[in-house]
C-alpha positions in Angstrom: -139.5 -52.7 95.0 -139.0 -54.5 98.6 -138.2 -58.3 98.8 -137.3 -60.5 101.7 -135.6 -63.6 102.4 -135.5 -66.0 105.2 -132.6 -66.7 107.4 -132.5 -70.3 108.6 -131.8 -72.0 111.7 -128.3 -72.4 110.5 -127.9 -68.7 109.5 -127.9 -69.4 105.7 -130.0 -66.8 103.6 -131.3 -67.5 100.2 -131.2 -64.4 97.9 -134.0 -63.9 95.8 -133.4 -64.7 92.0 -133.9 -61.1 91.1 -131.2 -59.6 93.9 -129.1 -62.6 92.2 -129.2 -61.6 88.4 -128.9 -57.9 89.6 -125.7 -58.4 91.9 -124.3 -61.0 89.0 -124.3 -63.6 91.9 -123.0 -67.2 90.8 -122.8 -70.0 92.7 -119.2 -70.0 95.1 -119.6 -66.3 95.1 -118.9 -64.5 98.4 -120.6 -61.5 99.8 -119.9 -58.7 101.7 -121.6 -56.7 104.4 -120.4 -53.4 105.2 -122.4 -51.3 107.8 -123.5 -47.9 106.5 -125.9 -45.4 108.3 -128.8 -47.2 106.9 -128.1 -50.3 107.8 -125.6 -52.8 105.9 -124.7 -52.6 102.1 -124.4 -55.8 100.5 -121.7 -56.3 97.5 -120.2 -59.0 95.6 -116.6 -60.0 96.7 -114.9 -59.9 93.4 -112.0 -62.6 93.4 -108.8 -61.4 91.5 -107.7 -63.8 89.1 -105.2 -66.3 89.4 -101.8 -65.7 87.9 -101.8 -68.8 86.0 -104.8 -67.8 84.2 -102.6 -65.3 82.4 -99.4 -67.3 81.7 -99.0 -67.6 77.9 -101.8 -65.5 76.9 -99.5 -62.2 76.7 -96.1 -62.2 75.0 -93.9 -59.5 74.8 -91.5 -58.8 71.9 -91.1 -61.0 68.6 -91.8 -64.6 67.8 -93.9 -67.1 69.2 -92.1 -69.7 70.8 -89.9 -69.6 73.8 -86.5 -69.9 71.8 -87.3 -67.0 70.0 -88.5 -64.8 72.9 -85.3 -65.8 74.4 -83.4 -65.0 71.5 -85.1 -61.4 71.8 -84.3 -61.0 75.7 -80.7 -62.0 75.0 -80.5 -59.4 72.2 -82.1 -56.9 74.6 -79.9 -57.3 77.2 -76.4 -57.0 75.0 -75.4 -60.6 74.8 -73.9 -62.3 72.0 -75.1 -65.2 70.4 -71.9 -66.6 69.8 
């Protein structure tokens, strides 16, 4: 199924809704245009999540509090609690 879109005088382009849905494009997403043998290939530039989104989500070792995790790390490193 062919679809077209008009480029404005400022070089802007509105993607047809079906194309947006198929690509999973959301407001603020960036697109990558890659040349290939038939013209250009368009794909969504997936952003890697900021590391701050993972802070506190994955705990290693026993315990839930920072104090318990630190105690566990000291034990792993062979430090005495005395």
